DODOBA-112084 format. One record per atom (N, C-alpha, C): residue in three letters; chain; y negated, x negated, z negated. Coordinates in pm, 1 decimal. Example, Ala and Ser with C-alpha at 12.3 -4.5 7.8 and 13.67 -1.06 7.14 Angstrom:
2
 res chain        Y        X        Z
 Ala     A    569.0  -1319.0   -780.0
 Ala     A    450.0  -1230.0   -780.0
 Ala     A    330.0  -1320.0   -780.0
 Ser     A    225.0  -1285.0   -708.0
 Ser     A    106.0  -1367.0   -714.0
 Ser     A     -3.0  -1290.0   -787.0
//
This chain:
100
 res chain        Y        X        Z
 Unk     A   3779.6   3622.1  -2233.9
 Unk     A   3690.5   3747.6  -2387.9
 Unk     A   3541.0   3751.2  -2366.9
 Unk     A   3524.4   3895.1  -2355.1
 Unk     A   3366.1   3935.8  -2345.7
 Unk     A   3367.9   3961.4  -2520.4
 Unk     A   3280.6   4012.6  -2450.8
 Unk     A   3155.1   4025.6  -2600.1
 Unk     A   3106.6   4144.3  -2515.4
 Unk     A   2959.1   4301.3  -2612.6
 Unk     A   2914.4   4371.5  -2584.2
 Unk     A   2824.9   4370.5  -2633.2
 Unk     A   2713.0   4392.8  -2545.6
 Unk     A   2588.7   4360.7  -2620.8
 Unk     A   2494.1   4576.1  -2595.7
 Unk     A   2535.8   4614.5  -2699.9
 Unk     A   2414.3   4750.4  -2745.6
 Unk     A   2297.8   4746.5  -2754.3
 Unk     A   2201.3   4800.3  -2653.0
 Unk     A   2097.8   4793.7  -2668.0
 Unk     A   2046.0   5004.2  -2582.9
 Unk     A   1974.0   5029.5  -2689.7
 Unk     A   1886.2   5165.6  -2634.2
 Unk     A   1799.5   5115.3  -2516.8
 Unk     A   1726.4   5196.0  -2441.4
 Unk     A   1604.2   5192.5  -2310.2
 Unk     A   1484.8   5073.5  -2420.4
 Unk     A   1505.6   5134.4  -2491.3
 Unk     A   1369.3   5131.6  -2514.0
 Unk     A   1370.5   4945.9  -2616.7
 Unk     A   1467.5   4945.8  -2646.3
 Unk     A   1533.1   4766.5  -2708.1
 Unk     A   1458.4   4682.1  -2594.4
 Unk     A   1556.3   4793.0  -2496.6
 Unk     A   1584.1   4614.5  -2361.9
 Unk     A   1397.5   4635.1  -2254.2
 Unk     A   1347.5   4758.2  -2266.9
 Unk     A   1189.7   4781.1  -2278.2
 Unk     A   1143.2   4592.9  -2352.3
 Unk     A   1178.2   4637.8  -2482.6
 Unk     A   1012.0   4509.0  -2581.9
 Unk     A   1120.3   4344.7  -2547.5
 Unk     A   1248.8   4406.0  -2487.9
 Unk     A   1320.5   4222.6  -2472.6
 Unk     A   1279.7   4204.4  -2362.5
 Unk     A   1296.4   4306.6  -2240.8
 Unk     A   1199.0   4215.0  -2051.0
 Unk     A   1058.0   4228.8  -2135.0
 Unk     A    983.4   4326.5  -2150.5
 Unk     A    821.6   4214.7  -2224.6
 Unk     A    746.7   4193.3  -2296.2
 Unk     A    837.0   4096.8  -2380.7
 Unk     A    884.0   3988.4  -2519.0
 Unk     A    890.4   3883.1  -2466.0
 Unk     A   1025.9   3835.0  -2352.1
 Unk     A   1048.9   3749.4  -2336.2
 Unk     A   1099.6   3764.1  -2140.4
 Unk     A   1058.5   3560.9  -2086.7
 Unk     A   1061.4   3594.9  -1926.4
 Unk     A   1135.7   3643.4  -1888.6
 Unk     A   1208.2   3729.9  -1836.2
 Unk     A   1340.2   3747.5  -1730.0
 Unk     A   1452.8   3698.4  -1753.4
 Unk     A   1376.7   3536.8  -1689.6
 Unk     A   1514.2   3430.3  -1655.6
 Unk     A   1549.5   3350.2  -1861.7
 Unk     A   1477.4   3421.7  -1958.9
 Unk     A   1492.6   3344.0  -2077.0
 Unk     A   1610.4   3435.2  -2114.5
 Unk     A   1579.0   3582.1  -2036.1
 Unk     A   1636.9   3684.4  -2159.5
 Unk     A   1716.7   3724.2  -2099.6
 Unk     A   1770.0   3732.4  -1903.6
 Unk     A   1947.8   3695.3  -1881.8
 Unk     A   2057.8   3556.7  -1936.5
 Unk     A   1912.3   3502.5  -1933.4
 Unk     A   2012.6   3393.7  -2014.0
 Unk     A   2117.2   3450.1  -2171.1
 Unk     A   2048.8   3527.3  -2192.7
 Unk     A   2051.9   3518.6  -2352.9
 Unk     A   2235.1   3631.1  -2280.3
 Unk     A   2164.9   3729.9  -2225.5
 Unk     A   2282.1   3799.0  -2222.9
 Unk     A   2366.1   3738.3  -2032.7
 Unk     A   2393.6   3647.3  -2050.4
 Unk     A   2461.3   3538.3  -1965.5
 Unk     A   2486.5   3637.5  -1847.3
 Unk     A   2364.4   3620.8  -1728.9
 Unk     A   2346.4   3708.6  -1662.1
 Unk     A   2225.6   3624.1  -1549.8
 Unk     A   2192.2   3676.6  -1433.7
 Unk     A   2115.0   3622.6  -1329.5
 Unk     A   2059.4   3727.9  -1374.4
 Unk     A   1859.4   3666.0  -1330.6
 Unk     A   1762.7   3743.2  -1369.2
 Unk     A   1788.5   3882.3  -1279.0
 Unk     A   1812.9   3834.8  -1144.2
 Unk     A   1903.5   3970.4  -1065.0
 Unk     A   1901.4   4060.0  -1091.6
 Unk     A   1975.1   4057.2  -1155.1
 Unk     A   2105.7   4068.3  -1260.4
 Unk     A   2062.5   4199.0  -1389.3
 Unk     A   2003.6   4108.9  -1454.3
 Unk     A   1967.8   4167.4  -1545.5
 Unk     A   1836.4   4264.0  -1481.7
 Unk     A   1712.7   4285.9  -1377.4
 Unk     A   1671.1   4323.8  -1307.7
 Unk     A   1706.6   4444.8  -1232.1
 Unk     A   1807.1   4400.9  -1181.2
 Unk     A   1910.3   4563.7  -1163.1
 Unk     A   1979.6   4616.2  -1272.9
 Unk     A   2026.1   4637.0  -1384.8
 Unk     A   2075.7   4671.3  -1478.2
 Unk     A   1895.6   4731.9  -1512.7
 Unk     A   1709.0   4740.8  -1552.2
 Unk     A   1670.4   4793.4  -1544.8
 Unk     A   1599.0   4909.9  -1464.1
 Unk     A   1646.2   4859.2  -1365.6
 Unk     A   1609.2   4933.4  -1269.6
 Unk     A   1720.0   5049.4  -1252.5
 Unk     A   1817.2   4996.2  -1281.8
 Unk     A   1929.4   5140.2  -1268.3
 Unk     A   1895.0   5210.4  -1442.9
 Unk     A   1852.6   5201.2  -1484.5
 Unk     A   1873.6   5279.5  -1592.4
 Unk     A   1635.5   5317.7  -1678.9
 Unk     A   1583.0   5287.9  -1481.0
 Unk     A   1457.5   5303.3  -1542.8
 Unk     A   1346.7   5229.6  -1663.0
 Unk     A   1348.2   5077.4  -1613.4
 Unk     A   1290.2   5061.2  -1705.6
 Unk     A   1223.9   4964.7  -1648.6
 Unk     A   1075.0   4963.0  -1666.4
 Unk     A    988.6   4901.6  -1570.3
 Unk     A    972.9   4702.7  -1599.6
 Unk     A    977.0   4650.0  -1516.7
 Unk     A   1024.6   4481.8  -1562.0
 Unk     A    835.4   4387.7  -1554.2
 Unk     A    744.2   4347.5  -1589.3
 Unk     A    662.1   4254.8  -1559.5
 Unk     A    664.5   4207.8  -1402.8
 Unk     A    612.7   4278.4  -1355.8
 Unk     A    513.0   4155.5  -1164.1
 Unk     A    520.3   3975.8  -1209.2
 Unk     A    603.4   3953.0  -1139.5
 Unk     A    526.6   3866.3  -1048.1
 Unk     A    451.2   3765.8  -1102.2
 Unk     A    401.2   3719.0  -1184.5
 Unk     A    302.0   3563.5  -1227.4
 Unk     A    244.4   3631.9  -1337.7
 Unk     A    252.1   3741.8  -1405.6
 Unk     A    299.3   3803.7  -1556.3
 Unk     A    278.6   3744.1  -1677.6
 Unk     A    443.3   3677.0  -1628.3
 Unk     A    329.6   3557.7  -1730.5
 Unk     A    304.3   3372.7  -1777.8
 Unk     A    280.1   3351.2  -1693.9
 Unk     A    135.3   3251.0  -1582.9
 Unk     A     58.6   3341.5  -1632.4
 Unk     A    -24.2   3491.5  -1619.9
 Unk     A   -131.8   3495.2  -1638.0
 Unk     A   -124.8   3516.4  -1759.6
 Unk     A    -60.2   3562.2  -1864.8
 Unk     A    -72.2   3537.7  -1996.4
 Unk     A    -78.2   3432.2  -2031.9
 Unk     A    -61.0   3343.4  -2051.3
 Unk     A    -66.8   3184.0  -2067.0
 Unk     A   -150.6   3133.3  -2047.7
 Unk     A   -280.7   3252.6  -1974.9
 Unk     A   -425.1   3186.5  -1947.6
 Unk     A   -485.1   3207.4  -1997.9
 Unk     A   -436.6   3327.1  -2030.2
 Unk     A   -599.4   3412.7  -2078.8
 Unk     A   -586.4   3504.3  -2009.3
 Unk     A   -510.9   3520.3  -1928.6
 Unk     A   -604.2   3609.1  -1794.1
 Unk     A   -536.1   3790.6  -1862.0
 Unk     A   -583.4   3847.3  -1807.3
 Unk     A   -596.8   3993.4  -1804.3
 Unk     A   -519.5   4063.1  -1790.0
 Unk     A   -371.9   4161.3  -1856.8
 Unk     A   -214.1   4184.5  -1727.4
 Unk     A   -244.0   4300.9  -1851.6
 Unk     A   -108.7   4355.5  -1799.1
 Unk     A    -99.4   4536.2  -1785.1
 Unk     A     79.1   4534.7  -1821.7
 Unk     A     69.5   4628.4  -1912.7
 Unk     A    224.0   4609.2  -1916.6
 Unk     A    269.3   4760.3  -1873.7
 Unk     A    384.4   4845.2  -1838.3
 Unk     A    360.8   4941.9  -1763.8
 Unk     A    455.6   5035.5  -1867.9
 Unk     A    441.7   5104.0  -1892.7
 Unk     A    514.0   5194.5  -1967.9
 Unk     A    609.5   5285.0  -1950.6
 Unk     A    700.4   5260.4  -2094.4
 Unk     A    834.5   5303.6  -2049.2
 Unk     A    818.7   5469.8  -1995.5
 Unk     A    949.6   5496.2  -1896.6
 Unk     A    927.8   5680.0  -1832.3
 Unk     A   1029.1   5737.1  -1944.6
 Unk     A    990.9   5827.2  -2002.8
 Unk     A   1056.1   5926.4  -2098.0
 Unk     A   1158.3   5987.7  -2068.1
 Unk     A   1235.1   5988.7  -2087.9
 Unk     A   1380.6   6028.5  -2025.9
 Unk     A   1441.8   6129.6  -2102.9
 Unk     A   1514.4   6231.8  -2104.0
 Unk     A   1589.4   6340.4  -2131.6
 Unk     A   1700.7   6337.3  -2227.2
 Unk     A   1787.9   6280.6  -2124.1
 Unk     A   1907.4   6202.8  -2180.6
 Unk     A   1909.5   6066.0  -2219.5
 Unk     A   1873.9   6014.2  -2335.9
 Unk     A   1885.7   5820.7  -2355.4
 Unk     A   2056.4   5796.7  -2406.4
 Unk     A   2051.6   5694.7  -2295.9
 Unk     A   2161.1   5678.8  -2317.1
 Unk     A   2177.9   5487.0  -2360.8
 Unk     A   2232.5   5468.9  -2429.7
 Unk     A   2243.0   5302.4  -2446.0
 Unk     A   2300.1   5236.2  -2374.7
 Unk     A   2261.2   5096.4  -2414.6
 Unk     A   2328.0   5052.3  -2215.8
 Unk     A   2363.3   4918.6  -2336.3
 Unk     A   2473.6   4976.4  -2188.4
 Unk     A   2637.1   4821.2  -2278.6
 Unk     A   2633.0   4770.3  -2176.9
 Unk     A   2617.7   4584.3  -2225.4
 Unk     A   2594.7   4430.6  -2174.2
 Unk     A   2719.0   4398.1  -2202.1
 Unk     A   2814.2   4366.1  -2061.7
 Unk     A   2890.8   4258.8  -2126.2
 Unk     A   2876.0   4155.1  -2085.5
 Unk     A   2944.4   4066.8  -2143.9
 Unk     A   2839.8   3919.1  -2142.0
 Unk     A   3041.4   3788.1  -2177.2
 Unk     A   2975.3   3740.1  -2041.7
 Unk     A   3104.8   3652.1  -2061.7
 Unk     A   3107.6   3542.0  -2160.3
 Unk     A   3207.9   3584.5  -2261.6
 Unk     A   3179.9   3448.7  -2369.1
 Unk     A   3271.6   3295.1  -2309.6
 Unk     A   3334.3   3378.8  -2189.2
 Unk     A   3424.5   3227.5  -2161.1
 Unk     A   3266.0   3128.2  -2077.7
 Unk     A   3217.6   3191.1  -2006.3
 Unk     A   3086.0   3191.8  -1882.2
 Unk     A   2976.4   3131.3  -1992.8
 Unk     A   2948.6   3212.7  -2084.0
 Unk     A   2849.7   3064.8  -2148.0
 Unk     A   2925.1   2981.6  -2206.3
 Unk     A   3020.3   2937.7  -2244.1
 Unk     A   3003.9   2855.7  -2331.2
 Unk     A   3096.1   2696.0  -2201.4
 Unk     A   3030.5   2729.4  -2046.5
 Unk     A   3040.0   2665.5  -1979.3
 Unk     A   2966.0   2531.8  -1943.6
 Unk     A   3044.5   2431.6  -1920.0
 Unk     A   2996.1   2284.0  -1932.9
 Unk     A   2962.3   2236.5  -1777.0
 Unk     A   2852.9   2181.9  -1732.1
 Unk     A   2877.8   2104.5  -1629.7
 Unk     A   3021.6   2056.4  -1602.7
 Unk     A   3017.6   1988.3  -1735.4
 Unk     A   3133.8   1885.7  -1705.0
 Unk     A   3314.6   1890.3  -1740.6
 Unk     A   3296.3   1999.8  -1607.4
 Unk     A   3419.1   2107.2  -1672.7
 Unk     A   3515.1   2015.8  -1550.2
 Unk     A   3606.3   1991.4  -1546.0
 Unk     A   3695.3   1874.3  -1429.0
 Unk     A   3697.1   2002.0  -1358.4
 Unk     A   3725.9   2095.5  -1345.2
 Unk     A   3746.8   2146.1  -1293.2
 Unk     A   3637.3   2192.5  -1144.1
 Unk     A   3549.3   2217.0  -1245.8
 Unk     A   3401.7   2190.0  -1208.4
 Unk     A   3328.4   2092.1  -1091.0
 Unk     A   3378.2   1952.9  -1159.1
 Unk     A   3375.5   1835.7  -1075.9
 Unk     A   3470.9   1839.7   -995.4
 Unk     A   3561.8   1871.6   -937.2
 Unk     A   3684.6   1840.7   -884.5
 Unk     A   3572.7   1936.8   -698.0
 Unk     A   3564.7   2049.6   -759.7
 Unk     A   3533.7   2133.3   -648.3
 Unk     A   3384.0   2089.1   -620.7
 Unk     A   3320.5   2048.0   -700.3
 Unk     A   3164.7   1940.4   -652.5
 Unk     A   3162.2   1814.0   -522.5
 Unk     A   3280.9   1746.4   -617.1
 Unk     A   3372.2   1654.7   -512.6
 Unk     A   3409.9   1651.1   -406.7
 Unk     A   3443.3   1797.8   -428.1
 Unk     A   3492.2   1820.1   -289.1
 Unk     A   3420.4   1881.5   -202.9
 Unk     A   3287.6   1912.7   -228.5
 Unk     A   3258.2   1962.9   -130.3
 Unk     A   3056.8   1910.0   -115.8
//
């Protein structure tokens, strides 16, 4: 079962700059690299490495502005609900892990 999340570029930009990529990617049931690729595809700047640590310790950080686009399209992110409800205790996963 898939859920579709529709966001504007601005909304995703705001989320990316207020939530670490790993946490945000989990919300969308994506890898952080997958989310980073979506941002790159829609020309959405992401925080550089070390951004959240610097912010946590009160260091000076810069937020890159969202580039203007002539045509603003919504971003659709498909969230696989079945993957989201995955349990590490899944018997099939356990069997595969034991085999490895």
